C-alpha positions as CSV (number, residue, x, y, z in Angstrom):
1,M,-9.2,14.9,16.2
2,S,-5.9,16.3,15.0
3,R,-5.5,17.6,11.4
4,K,-4.1,15.1,8.9
5,K,-0.7,16.0,7.7
6,I,0.1,15.7,4.0
7,L,3.5,15.9,2.4
8,I,3.7,17.0,-1.3
9,I,7.0,16.1,-3.0
10,E,6.7,17.8,-6.4
11,D,9.2,20.0,-8.3
12,H,6.5,21.8,-10.3
13,I,6.0,24.7,-8.0
14,D,2.7,26.0,-9.5
15,L,1.2,22.5,-9.4
16,A,2.3,22.1,-5.7
17,K,0.8,25.5,-4.8
18,I,-2.6,24.5,-6.4
19,L,-2.6,21.2,-4.5
20,T,-1.6,22.9,-1.3
21,L,-4.4,25.5,-1.7
22,H,-7.1,22.9,-2.2
23,L,-5.9,20.6,0.5
24,S,-5.7,23.5,3.0
25,D,-9.3,24.3,2.1
26,L,-10.2,20.8,3.3
27,D,-8.4,21.6,6.6
28,Y,-5.3,19.4,5.9
29,E,-1.9,20.5,7.2
30,V,0.3,20.5,4.1
31,K,4.1,20.6,3.7
32,H,5.9,20.8,0.4
33,A,9.4,19.7,-0.9
34,D,10.5,20.6,-4.4
35,D,13.1,17.8,-4.7
36,G,13.5,14.2,-3.6
37,L,16.2,14.7,-1.0
38,K,14.3,17.5,0.7
39,G,11.2,15.3,0.8
40,L,13.1,12.3,2.2
41,N,14.6,14.5,4.9
42,L,11.1,15.6,5.9
43,L,9.9,12.0,6.0
44,E,12.8,11.0,8.2
45,N,12.1,13.7,10.7
46,E,8.3,14.0,10.8
47,S,5.3,11.7,10.5
48,F,2.7,12.2,7.7
49,D,-0.7,10.7,7.1
50,L,-0.2,10.8,3.3
51,V,2.6,11.5,0.8
52,I,1.8,12.9,-2.7
53,L,4.8,11.9,-4.7
54,D,5.9,12.9,-8.2
55,L,8.0,10.3,-10.0
56,M,10.3,12.6,-11.8
57,L,12.2,14.6,-9.2
58,P,15.6,16.2,-8.9
59,G,17.9,14.8,-6.2
60,M,16.1,11.4,-5.8
61,D,13.4,10.0,-8.0
62,G,9.9,9.1,-6.7
63,L,10.4,5.3,-7.1
64,E,13.4,5.3,-4.7
65,I,11.5,7.5,-2.2
66,C,8.5,5.1,-2.4
67,R,10.8,2.2,-1.8
68,R,12.3,3.8,1.3
69,I,8.9,4.7,2.6
70,R,7.8,1.1,2.4
71,N,11.0,0.0,4.2
72,Q,9.9,2.0,7.3
73,N,8.0,0.3,10.1
74,N,5.1,2.7,10.1
75,Y,2.6,2.6,7.2
76,T,2.2,5.9,5.2
77,P,-0.2,5.9,2.2
78,V,1.5,7.1,-1.1
79,L,-0.3,8.8,-4.0
80,M,1.9,8.9,-7.1
81,L,1.8,11.6,-9.7
82,T,2.9,10.2,-13.1
83,S,3.0,11.4,-16.7
84,K,0.4,9.8,-19.0
85,S,3.0,8.0,-21.0
86,S,4.9,6.4,-18.1
87,E,2.8,3.2,-17.7
88,I,5.9,1.1,-16.8
89,D,6.7,3.5,-14.0
90,R,3.1,3.3,-12.7
91,V,3.4,-0.5,-12.7
92,I,6.7,-0.4,-10.9
93,G,5.4,2.2,-8.4
94,L,2.4,0.1,-7.6
95,E,4.5,-3.0,-7.1
96,I,7.0,-1.2,-4.9
97,G,4.1,-0.1,-2.7
98,A,2.3,3.0,-3.9
99,D,-1.3,3.0,-2.9
100,D,-2.7,4.9,-5.9
101,Y,-1.7,7.0,-8.8
102,V,-3.0,10.0,-10.9
103,A,-1.7,10.7,-14.4
104,K,-0.8,14.2,-15.4
105,P,-2.5,16.3,-16.5
106,F,-5.2,15.6,-14.0
107,S,-8.3,17.1,-12.5
108,V,-7.8,18.6,-9.0
109,R,-11.2,17.3,-8.1
110,E,-10.1,13.8,-9.0
111,V,-7.0,14.1,-6.8
112,M,-9.1,15.2,-3.9
113,A,-11.4,12.3,-4.4
114,R,-8.5,9.9,-4.5
115,I,-7.1,11.3,-1.3
116,K,-10.4,11.0,0.5
117,A,-10.7,7.4,-0.7
118,L,-7.2,6.6,0.6
119,F,-8.0,8.0,4.0
120,R,-11.3,6.0,4.1
121,R,-9.4,2.8,3.3
122,V,-6.8,3.5,6.1
123,E,-9.6,4.2,8.6
124,A,-11.6,1.1,7.6
125,F,-8.4,-1.0,7.9
126,S,-7.8,0.5,11.4
127,I,-11.4,-0.2,12.5
128,T,-11.1,-3.8,11.2
129,N,-7.9,-4.2,13.2
130,N,-9.5,-2.8,16.4
131,A,-12.6,-5.0,16.0
132,R,-10.3,-8.0,15.9
133,K,-8.2,-7.2,19.0
134,E,-9.2,-10.6,20.5
135,Q,-7.7,-12.3,17.4
136,D,-4.6,-10.2,17.0
137,N,-2.4,-13.3,17.0
138,V,-3.5,-15.7,14.3
139,V,-1.8,-19.1,13.9
140,Y,-2.3,-21.5,11.0
141,G,0.0,-24.4,11.0
142,K,3.6,-23.0,11.3
143,L,2.4,-19.5,10.2
144,E,1.9,-16.9,12.9
145,V,0.5,-13.5,12.1
146,D,0.4,-10.7,14.7
147,I,-2.2,-8.3,13.2
148,E,-1.6,-5.4,15.6
149,S,2.2,-5.3,15.3
150,H,2.4,-6.4,11.7
151,K,4.8,-9.2,12.5
152,V,4.8,-12.6,10.7
153,S,6.8,-15.7,11.5
154,V,7.0,-19.2,10.0
155,A,8.1,-22.0,12.3
156,G,9.5,-19.4,14.7
157,R,11.5,-17.6,12.0
158,S,10.7,-13.9,11.5
159,V,9.5,-13.0,8.0
160,D,10.0,-9.5,6.7
161,L,7.0,-8.4,4.7
162,T,6.4,-5.0,2.9
163,A,3.2,-3.2,4.0
164,R,1.4,-4.3,0.9
165,E,2.4,-7.9,1.3
166,F,1.2,-7.8,4.9
167,E,-2.1,-6.2,3.9
168,L,-2.6,-9.0,1.3
169,L,-1.9,-11.7,3.9
170,H,-4.2,-10.0,6.4
171,H,-7.1,-10.1,4.0
172,F,-6.4,-13.8,3.5
173,V,-6.1,-14.9,7.1
174,K,-9.1,-13.0,8.3
175,R,-11.3,-14.9,5.8
176,P,-9.7,-18.4,5.3
177,G,-11.5,-20.3,2.6
178,R,-12.9,-17.3,0.9
179,V,-11.9,-17.1,-2.8
180,Y,-10.8,-13.6,-4.0
181,S,-10.5,-12.7,-7.6
182,R,-7.5,-10.6,-8.7
183,A,-9.8,-7.7,-9.3
184,Q,-11.2,-8.0,-5.8
185,L,-7.8,-8.1,-4.2
186,L,-6.7,-5.1,-6.4
187,D,-9.7,-3.1,-5.1
188,M,-9.3,-4.0,-1.5
189,V,-5.6,-3.6,-1.2
190,W,-4.7,-1.1,-3.8
191,G,-8.0,0.8,-4.0
192,Y,-10.1,1.7,-7.0
193,G,-8.8,2.9,-10.3
194,H,-6.3,0.2,-11.1
195,E,-8.3,-1.7,-13.8
196,G,-5.9,-3.7,-16.0
197,Y,-3.2,-4.1,-13.3
198,E,-4.2,-7.5,-12.1
199,H,-0.6,-8.7,-12.8
200,T,0.4,-6.5,-9.9
201,V,-1.6,-8.9,-7.6
202,N,0.1,-11.9,-9.2
203,S,3.6,-10.5,-8.6
204,H,2.8,-9.7,-4.9
205,I,1.3,-13.1,-4.4
206,N,4.4,-14.7,-5.8
207,R,6.7,-12.6,-3.5
208,L,4.5,-13.4,-0.5
209,R,4.6,-17.1,-1.2
210,A,8.4,-16.9,-1.6
211,K,8.5,-15.6,2.0
212,I,6.0,-17.7,3.8
213,E,5.7,-21.0,1.9
214,N,8.1,-23.9,2.4
215,D,7.8,-24.7,-1.3
216,P,6.4,-21.7,-3.3
217,T,5.8,-23.9,-6.3
218,N,3.5,-26.1,-4.2
219,P,2.0,-23.6,-1.7
220,E,0.3,-24.7,1.5
221,Y,-1.2,-21.4,2.6
222,I,-2.2,-19.2,-0.4
223,L,-3.8,-21.5,-2.9
224,T,-4.6,-20.7,-6.6
225,I,-8.2,-21.4,-7.7
226,W,-7.7,-21.7,-11.4
227,G,-9.8,-19.4,-13.5
228,V,-11.0,-17.6,-10.4
229,G,-8.3,-16.2,-8.1
230,Y,-6.8,-17.1,-4.7
231,K,-7.8,-18.3,-1.3
232,F,-6.2,-19.0,2.1
233,N,-6.2,-22.7,2.8
234,D,-9.0,-23.2,5.3
235,T,-7.9,-26.8,6.0
236,M,-4.7,-25.6,7.8
237,S,-4.8,-26.6,11.5
238,L,-5.3,-23.6,13.8
């Protein structure tokens, strides 16, 4: 198995060196960029298994880099580094598509645990996809979801989803009829450690509905179960 590659985009050199040292000890291949533009250049020319991304960067800020990562076809997990006081940035980052965040100052041990958890989630998601090869193309009514290629269409019209929106939809279509609470969706799609950010789920559900529903105010596919959460409509014809 090849070594996982991690890109650290962080302008605090000492902090980047500490993270690099500990990640290298875990046998990860690590590269470092000390400003946003250098980091973006590396992302455009190489593939990485994880990006550790500071929000406040010279050249280009972390939110814009995260947005550009999520506009790429291939999915790359993003762990944001934020200051303790920048809650609004954390919320925006999660809604743009960051997978997890750690607030500075942080424990290196916690960062390593978060990274391992992210890799476990990616691996579990890959295993789930492989186990469902025979059902890679799922059709409900006019909605068609190609699990393997991450393509979605409604009535033959291609729908452009972010990686996070697709992962949400994937969880729904693989278990139609199951009711998920916001906290459950937050844990499954964003990972642990996001207590109190259930509104992030709401905003992603709203954007997903705007893209796949004929009338987002009266959804046919993703239904709200008041006081509980959401479910995928299991009465839709296959």
